[in-house]
N, C-alpha and C positions, 0 to 999 in steps of 0.2 A: 640939723638933721633930726627928724622925728625918731624918738626912742622906740625900739621894737617892744611890743607888748609881751610881758612875761606871764604865762598862765600858772595858776596854782594847781598842782597835781596831788592826787590822793590814790593810794593803792589798798587793795584788800586781797588776801589769799583765801581761795575757796576750793576745797577738795584737792589740795596740792597744786592748784594753778593760781598764778598771780594776775589780778585784773587792775586796770588803771583808769581813772577818770580825771578830767581837768576842767577848770573853770576860770573865769576872769577875776573872780574874787574868792576869798576863803569860804564865804558863805555858799556861793554857787557850787564850789567843789564838794563841800560837805553834803549839800542837798543831792547832788548827783551820786555821791558815794552811798547815801542812804537808799536812793532809788535802785542802785546797782545791787546792794545787799538784798533788798526785797525781791528783786527780779531773780537773783541767784537762788533764793529760798524757794521760789515758785518753779524753778527749773527752766526758766525762759532763756537764760544766757549760758547754758551749759556748753554749747558748741555752736560754731558758725564758720563761715568761709575763711575767717581769719584765724581760726583755731589750727593748732598743729595737727599733722597727720597722726601723731602719737595720741593726742587727745581724742580725735575722732575714732581711732581704732578701739580705744578703751570703751568709748560710748557705744560704738557699733556692736562690740562683743556683748556688752551688758544688756543692751536694749533689744537686739535682733537675733544674735546667735545663741546665747545661753538659754533663753526661753523657748527656742524653737524645738527642743526635744532631741537634738542630735546627740550622739554618744560622746562620752568624755574623750575617747580616742580622736574623734573628728575635731573637737574643740582644741585638743592639744596640737593637732596638725596646723590649724589656723594660727595659733600662738607661736609655734615653732617657726613656721615660714615667715611670720611677720618679724619676730625678734631676731632671727638669724640672717635675713636677707633684705627685708624692706626697711625696717627701722634704722639700721646704720646709714642708709643712703638718704631717705626722705623724711625720717621721723620728726625732725625739728622744723621741716618746711610747713608753711601755711597751706591749707587745703587748696585754696584758690590759685596758688603758685605752681602746683604740680602739673607738669606737662607730660604728654605721651613719651617724649624722648627720655625723661627721667625713668619711667617705668620700663621702657624697652631696654635701657642700659642695664637695669637690674636683671632682666631675663638674659640678656646677651652674656653677662658674666658667668652664667651657668651653662654655656655652650659645652656640649660633649657629655653633660651629665645625663642621668636617666630621664626618659620621657615622663615617667610617673612624677618625679620630683619637679621638673620644670613646668609641666602642665598644672600641677597643684599650686605652684607658686603663682602662675598666671591667674588661676581661678581665684585665689585669695585677693589679689589686687583688683580683679574685675568686680568681685562682690563688694569690696570696700568702697570703690569709687562709683559703682553703679548705684548703690544705695545713697551715697552722698548727693548724686545728681537727682535721683528720684525724690529725695526729701528737700530739694532745692537749696542745698548748702552751696553747691557749685553749679555753674550754668552749663558745663559740658563735661562729659565723662572721658578722661584721658586714657582709660584702659580698654575702651571698646574695640580697638583695632590692633591690639598687641599681637605680634607674630612670634611664634616659637623659634628659637635658634636651632641649629643642628643638634639633635639629641641622639642618644643611643637607646634603642628599643630592646632592652634585655628581655628575653623570653625564657620560660621554662623549657627544659630540654628532656629528651629521653635518656635513660641510663644506658651505659654501654653494656655489652655482653659480659665484660670482665667485672664491672660494677655489680651487675645482676647476680653473678655467681657469688661474689663476696657478701652482698646484702642478704641473700638467701641463707648463706652459711652463718652469718652473724645472727640472723633472726632465730636460729635454732637455740641459741643460748642467752639471748637478751630478752628482758621482759617486754620490750616494745615489739618483739618479733611478730606477734599476731596483728598488731596495729599496722605495722609497716606492710605486711603481706595483704592485709585487707585493702589498703589503698592501692597497692600494686595490682591485685587481682580483681578488684571491683571498681576501681576508678573513683572512689568516694573522695570528696573534699575533706580535708582534716576536720573542719567544723561539723561536717555531717557525721564523721566517726564519733565525735565527742557526744553527740546526742542520741546515739544508737542504743536501743534497748534490746535485750535478748528476744523479746517477743517480736521484734522487727526482723529477726533472722528466722525466716520461715523454712524449716528443713523439709516439711511436707511438700511444699510447692517448689522447694529448692531456689528460693529467692530472698534477696535482702530488700526490704521495703524502706525506701528513703523518702521522708516527708518532713523532716525538720533538721535544724542545725543550730549551733550556738552562734550568737551574733558577736562579731568582732567589737571589742571595746566594752561590752556589757556582760558577756558570757551568759546571757539569757538564752534559753532554748526557744526558738521561734520557727515558724514555717518558713519555707524558702521565699526568696524575693520574687521569684516568678513561678508560674505553674509548671514550667519545664523541670524545675528542681525536684518535683514529686515524680518518683519513678520506681520501678521494680527491676532489680538487677539479678539475673540468674547467677547462682553461686558457682564460681569456677571450681573445677574438679580438684585442683591443687589446694584450694582454700577450704573446701567443705570438711575434710577430716580434722583440720586445725580448729575450726569453729566448733565442731562436735566435741572435741576433746576439752575445750574450754567452756562449754555450755553452762550457763548459769540460770537463775530464776528469771521468769518472764519480765519482771519489772526492774531487774538489775541492769545497770549500765554495762555494756560489753567491755568498754575501756575505761579504766579508772586511774586515779592518782595512787601513790603508794599508801595513802591513808584510807583508800577505799572510796573516796568521793569521786564524783564525775569529773572528767577531764575539763580543764579550763584552757583558755588561749595560752596563758603562761605555762600551764602544765604540759601542754603539747610541745611548746618550744623546748622546755627542759627535757622532755622525753626524747625528742629528736636529737638534741645536743648530746644526750647520753648515748643514744644509739650510734651516732656518727663517731663518737670517740671510740666506742668498742669496734666499730667497723674499721676505723683508722688503724687501730692496733692489729686487727686481723689482716689488714692489707700490708703490714710491715712498717708502720710509722716508727720513727726513732724517738725514744723516750729518755728523759734524764730526770731523776728524782720525781718520777710520776708526772712529769710535764712533757708535752709534745715538743720536740725540737725540730723534727722534720716530718711534716704531714704527708700522707699518701692520698688522702681523700680530696677530690676536686673541690675548690672553694665554691663553685656554683651548684653543688649538689644540695637540693632541698627536698622536703617531703612532697612538694608539688611535682617534682620530677617523676615521682612514682605514679601519680595520677596521669601525667603527660604520657608516660610509658604505656599505661593501660590503653590509651587512645591510639598510640602508634602501633601497639601490638594488634589492635583491631584492624588497622590498615594493612599490616603485613599479612594478617590472616585472610584478607580479602572481604572483610565485613563492609557492606555498603555504607556510605557516609551518612545517609539519613538514619540508619540504625545506630551508628556510632553516636550521632547527635543525641538520640533518646537515652542511650546508656550513660553518656557523659552528663546529661542534664543541662545541655547548652540551650540558651534561649534562642540563639540564632545559628543557623547552620554555617554561617561564615566563620564563626569561632572554631567550629570543628574543622572546617576547610583549611584554616591557618595551620592546624596541626597535621592534617592529612597531606598537605602540599609540602611539608618539610622534606628536604632532600634526604633520601634513604637509599643507600647503594643497593641493598638487597632487593628493595621494591623496584628500583629502576631496572635492574638486571632481569628480574622475573618478568617484568612487563615487556622488555625488549624481546625476551624469549617468546612471549605470547605473540608479539608482532611477527617475529620470524616464522613461527609455526603457521600463523594465518596466511602469510605471504606464500609459503610453500604449498599450502592447501589450495590457494587461489591459482597459483601457477599450474598445479596439477590439474585443476578443473579446466583451465583454459587449454592445456595441452590435449586433454581428452576430447574437448570440443573440436579442436582443429583436426585431430585424427579422424573424428566422426565425419566432419565436413568433407575431408579428402576422400574418404571411403565412399 
């Protein structure tokens, strides 16, 4: 029986990854090893269809995502989604071996989670494998037809009447009081409040001029993403005296950190957290050694609930939806409509009353017409 030929194998480690070559003789294996080392130095063998998904992800991040100019916050999102959900399942698989079913299973495991989380997870997978196909590392894209599982679409809500009463009371003694009431009475986005200067608060015209905001992840002051973000908001009668009392120099920021510097994203989170703790105590939270044992504040209460409430207050006041769109700075009226169509008992009852009144008036008109005809 003819003896099976035994190849000579040589290995080299490059940038944390192990490569292997083989030859029929020692000399042939060494020559291939030399060629491989030269190719690695030129960057020609960095990644391929046989590379692991881990290796491609690292390459994709370094070559395509980091140089693209996206914020650190966005880069962290890609890394977190990959490390937490994708890597444990397919990280060690070869690119060429990944099928749609592998990716769909990753998504299916997140069934019931938030729409934002699951859609971002799908986005990361789609970007990773779409680029792998476009660069011809793989012949087909296993992510192009991924379907989202059933997810929960959590939405900001309006505050209740009870919450409003407590919030306004807490605002009287907390340093975040003016900030909170500005969001509630003007509907500003938190990032817009952080960029607001006193010169933007136009007391003569009784308007707040909104034309910039801090960018999430960078804290840089920039113009709005869309033209609809630029708007003039009439100052609410309840807000005007509060702003007048706190009025500063034209180029001072309206809202600042405790050190006097402009608010940052982290600063706003700390400010809101501090306000909510004070609110919780005012609402009767149980404390033990200055720690909250039983909270009274709803867990879904966020600063954005105040902005949401501004919009629903416009609805309850009968403000036309197209006007509300402009005041909110929405790019699409469908976004405003999603808030305007939220179930509100008071609005439903008032509109049924309008219907009843209209029907009575119509019946009265018809009765008078019949009497006239008979006569």
